[in-house]
N, C-alpha and C positions, 0 to 999 in steps of 0.2 A: 647783555646780562652776564655778570660775572659768575664764576662757578660757585661762589659762596652764597649767592642770592637764591631765595626760595622761589621756584616758578609760581606764577599766579594760578589760582584755582579757576578752572574753566566752568565748573558746575557747582552750584550752591547746594548744600545739604537741605533735604526737605524739612520744612518747618511744620510741625503738627498743628492742626486747627482744633481749637477748643471752643465750640459755640456756647454762648451764654444762654441761659434759659430766658424765654420771652413769653409773654401772655398777649393774647389778642385774637381777633377773628380768624386770621389765617392759620395761626398755630392751633387753635381749636379744631379747625377744619382738617388739618393734617393729622391730629390725634384721632379724629373720627375715621378718616380714611385708613389710617394704620390699623385701628381696631377691627374695622370691617374686613379689610383685605386679609389680614393675618388670621382672623377668625374663620373666614371662608377657606383659606389654605389649609389650616390645621384640622378643621372639623369636617370638611366636605367628605373625605373618604369614609367617615363613620356613619353617614346617613344611610339608612336602609330604604329600599324601594322594592316592593313585591312584584315580581315578574312571573311568578309561577314556580312550580317545583323544579323545572329543568333549566332554569336560567339563574344567573347570579343575582343576589338581592342587594348588591352595593349600588347606590344611586349613581355614582360617577366612577366608572371603571374603564381603564384602557387594557383590554384583554388581548395581550400580544399573542398568547398561545393559540387562541381561536381567531385572531386577526379581526377583532371587533372593538367598537367603542360604545359604551353605554353612558347615556346622560339622562337620568330620570326615565321618562317614558320613550326617549329616542334611542334607537339602536342603529349605529352606522356600520355597514359591512364594507369589506375591502373594495368592492366595485363601486361603492358610493363615496369614494375618497374626495370627490368634488365638493362634498359638504365641508370637509376640513379645509380644502383649498379656498372655498368661498369665505370661510371664517377668517382665514389668514388675510385675504384681500380686504375684508371689512376692517380688520385690525389695522392694516396699513393705511387705508383711507381715513379711518378714524384718527390715526396719529397725524396725518396730513391736515385734517380738518382742525383739530385742536391746536396744532402748532401755528397754522395760518391765522387762527383767531386770537390765541392767547400765548403764543411763544412756547417755551419748553414747559408747559403746564404739566404734561405727563411726567417729565423728569422730576419736577418739584413736588409732586403729590403722590403718584401711584407707581412709579418705577420700583421694582423689587429692591434695587440697590439703595434707593432713598428710604424705603420703608424699613428695611433691616438696619440700615445705618442709624435712623432715628431711634429704633429700639435699642441698639447697642449704646448710643449716646445717653439715652435715658437711664440705662443700667449704670453707665460710667458716672453720670451725675449723681445718682442715688448712692453710690458707694464712695466716690472720691470728693463729691461736692460740686459746686457750680464752677464757672470758668476760672475765677481767680485761684480757687483752691486747687484746681487741676493743673493750672500753670505752675503754681508753686511746687506741687508734688512732682511734676515733670522735671523741673530744674533742681530739685533736692537730691542730695546724695542718697545712695541706697542704704536703707537701714531697716530695722524690723518692721516699722510701721508701713513703709513704702512697699516692702515685699508682701506684707499681709494684705494690703489693699489691692495690689496688683494681682496677686494669686486669687483672691476672692472674686475680683472682676473677671478675670480670665475664665474661672470655673463657671460663672454664670453665663458668660458668652458662649462657652463650649456647650453648656446644656441647651441653650437656645439653638446653637448650630446643629446639635444632634437631633433635636426635635424637628428642625427644618429638613435635614436629610432624611430622617425617618418618615416624615409626612409625605415626602415625594414618592417613596417606594410603595406606600399604601395605595396609591392611585392605580397600581399595575397588578394587584392581586387582592384577594379578600383581606381587608384590613384586620379584623379580629384574629383570623387564623395566622396571618403573617406576624402579628404582634407576639402571639404565643411562640411561633417558630423562632423569632428573633431572640426572645428571652431564653428559650431552651436550647439555643444554638443549633437548631434544625433547619434554619432558612437556607436558601440557595446562596452560594458564595457571591453571586452577582448582587444580591440584595445588600450584603455587608459591604461590598466594594462601592456600590453606589452611595450608600450612607456615609462611608468614610470620605469619599471625594466631595460630596455636597457639604459635609460637615466642615471640612478644611477650607473650602472656598468661601462658605458663609462666614466662618470665623475670621479668615484673613481679610476678605473684602469688606465686611461690615465693621470689623473691629480695628483694623490697622490701615488698610488702603483708603477706605472711605471716599473722599472727594477725588482721589487720584484715579479711581475707576472711571468716574464721570469725565474727568479732564483728559486722561491719556488713553484709556482703553475703549471707551464708548465712541462709536463713529457718529452718533447723532448730532453732537455739537457742531460738527464740521459740515453737515449737509442741511441743517435746519434753516440756514439762510435762504435756501431755494424755496422754502414754504412760507417765508415771511415777506411782508412789504410794509409800506409806510402806514397802513391801517391796522397792522397787528398790534394788539395791546400787550405791552411788556412792562415789567417792573423797571421804573426809571426814576431818576432824581431831577426835580425841578430846579435846575441850576440857576435859572433867572430869578427865582424866588429865594434860594438859599444862600447865594453868594453876594458879597464876600462873607465867608464864614468866620466865626470867631466867638469868643466868650463874651456874653452880654454883661456889661457892668453898669451899675447905677451911675457912677461918676465918669461917664465916657466923655472924651474930649468933644465938645460941640462942633469943632471944626473938622473933625475926622470924618472919613467917609462912612455913611450909615452901613451897619452890618445887616446881612441877610438873616433869614430865619434859622439857618443851620448854626448851631452853637459848637460844632466840631466835638461832640461828645463821644463819637466813635461807637455809639450804640448799634448803628446799622452794620458796622464791620464786625463787632463782637458777637453778634448773633448769626452771622453768615456761615452756613455749613461748609462752604468752599473757600472761605477766607478772603473774599474780594471786597473792594470798596465800591459800592454801587454808584458813588458820586463821581467816579472816574468815567462813567458812561457805560454803554452796553459792552459786555465782555463775553467771550465764548464760554467761560467757566460758569456763568450765571445759570442756575437751574430753575429760576422763576419760582422759588418756593415762597416768596413774599414775606418771609420773616422779618426782613428789614423794614417793611411797611409797618408791621406791628410795633417794632422797636421805636421807630421814628414817631409814629402817632402817639405813643406813650410819652415821649419826651415833649412833643408839641403840647399835649394836654397839661403837662407839668409847668411849662413856661408861658402858658396862655396864648399860644399861637394856633392858627387853624391847622387841622390835619391835612395830609395829602402832600407834604413836602417830598416824600417818596411814595409812589403810587403806581397803579396800572395806568398806562397812558399810551397813546399812539403818536408816532413821529409827525403825523400830519397835523396834529393839534398844537405842535410846539410854537409855530409862528403866531397863531391866534392867541395862545396863552401869554406869550411874551408881550403882546400888545394889550393885555388885560381883558381879552374877550373870553367868553365861556367856551369850553371844549364841546365838540360835537357829542350828540347822544351816543352812549356806548353801543347801542344796537345798530347804529349806522356803520360802526366799525366792524361789527361781527357779521351782520347780514349784508354781504357784498358779493359780487360775482364769483370770486374764488371760493369762498366758503359755501356759497349756495351750490356751486358745481360739485364740490366734495360731498356735500350733504346729499345731493341728488344721486351721485354715483353710489355712495354708501347705502342709501335707501333702496336703490334699484337692486344691488347685489343681495341685500337682506330680504327684499320681497321675493326675489327669484329663489332663494334658498328655502324660504317658508313655503312658497308655492310647490317647489319640487318635493318638499317633505310631505306635504299633504296628498299629493297625487301619486306618490310611489306605491307600488303594489306589494302585498305581503307574500306574493309568490313570484318566482322568476325562473326563466329557462334560458340556457345557453347551449348552442349546438356546435359541435366540432366534427366535420366529416372525416372519416378515416381515409387517408390518401394512399395507403400502401396495402392492398391495391385500391385503385379508384372505384372499381366495381368488380363483381364476381358473376360469371355466367354459370348458372346451375344446370343440372343434367337435363331438365325439361326445357331448357332454352330461355328461361326467365333470367332477368338481370337484377342483382341485389346490391344495394349500397348499404354501408355501415356507418353509423353515427354515434359519437359519444355525447350523450345529452346530460347536462348537469342541471338538476332540479334543486331549487332553493325554497325552503319553507321557513318563513320568518315568524311563524306563530309559535306560541309557547307550548304547543301540544303536537303530537304526531298527526299527520294529515295524509289522506289517500288522494293521489293525483291521477286523474284519468287522462290518457294520452290519445291524441288523434292527429290526423293530417288533412290538409286541404290542398288540392292541386287540380289543374285542368286536365291532367293525364290520369290514366287508370293506374293507381299505385296502391299497394297494400302495406300495412304497418304491423310489425311484431316486435316483442320485447324479449331480450335474452333473459332466460331464467324465469319468465312469467308466463302463466297460462292465458291470462287476459291482458288487457291494456291498462291495468291499474297498478300504480306503484305507491308503496307507503314510504313517505319521507319522514325521518325523525324530526322532532321539534327543534326549531331554531338551528337548522343545519342544512348542509347541501348533500345531495345524493347523486352519485354518478351511475347512470343507466345506459347500457349499450342497446341501441335501437337499430332494427333492420327495416329498410324500405325496399319493396320488391315490385318490379314491373313484370306482370305475367307475360309468358311467351306469346308473341304475335301482336302485342300492343304497340302503339306508336312510340311510347317512351323508350322501348328497348333499342330503337334505331336512331334516337335523337342524341345529339352531343350532350345536351343538358336540358333539364326541364325544371322550372321553379316550383317549389313546394313550401308549405308552411306547416311547421309542427306546433301543436297546441297542447297545453296542459290545463285541466279544469280541476279546481278544488272541489272535491265531492261534498264537503260540508256546506260551504256558502256559495258555490258555483262561480267563484272568481276565476278569471281566465288570463292566461299569458301566452304569447306566441313568439316564434323566432323563424325568420325566413332563411331558407337554404336552397340548394339545388340537388337534383337527382341526375347522375351521370349515366348516360346510356352507351351502347356499343355502336357509335356512329362510324361509318366506313366511307 
């Protein structure tokens, strides 16, 4: 190459995707999912739930200050984090289940990136027009009209992004009070920082990056193949029915090869939110949103051809359909060993969480022996061990807990700062109580290396009990 020649470009500039509006079953389903999911996200922090005078009345609250999570009537404490872990496991198994049955159906319908991108495209279409108008505006030179439309669109996008970031922080503190603090500039700097970060990411990801997030940033397209097989139902083009594609004309050459049902109208490409041609076969970029099905079915209705040129189908049915046979029943593809296994595992984890939720106690005790020193020899020859006992009261009111112990040895219990063996624990909180266990002089426990014992607490109101095993250390020689 001579010095005067321009070196070839190794990377092509990104071409923006302008999806065309489409009507149909799947588009309507996506609108409903968008409305429900965004409605839940924006409104859930404002729902009230009466838990008593001493507990927050926000239905869903992640109380980081007190290290608790409230979900309507359910309260999760730090030591119950296994509930959160179980929900995450269920989410993963659910994703595996839906992917093995219907491909990237999560990505196409309920992924936050998809939902907010749909919302941003809706705003863009409302302000700038449908696909052709937006393409013309993109290619037009900057003038007052283009500046006005772009600024208007960006302002609406920014308002949606601010609402998105603001809604997120409302899950972590009392929503009405935080709203007042945000407006009066009295909120914590972390709240403002979080809102700014989420506002910018929503604005950029939903408004500008869109399909690039799904293609280049999300790892799921690259690992979804492990969840899919030849029975997985995916959006595909019936090439054996549509090819050879071409414009159908009334005066077609009778000796020419008959055309397929595809008239090469590009409707499926024009509505695709990631800008691919589904007729090229399965592609990593496809998010299985099924908008191309709606677009193609609409064209088939107009030209008098049967629907389903583009449809949900399984690879296993291809050979039978090419031979003109009927495809297998859809439930035979969905109900197969892999999906049944995922369903069983998902159900088992869910049942275990529900079972654990209903059998958990409203009171709890943990015991930590004081190791320095392990024991103390008193002046009368008795041996005393010290324990830090943490009492947990999950009720919405203060409760008195009576403490006791059981052991095969002769041991005596006493509480620091208390005249009797009763401790008052504040509502919905933990209380640290120092406890002394003493073996009187001359008893066998004083000469043993260790003796098992069990500390008990009893709720004085309803007589619920909880216990914790520990050991008593003697003066073994």
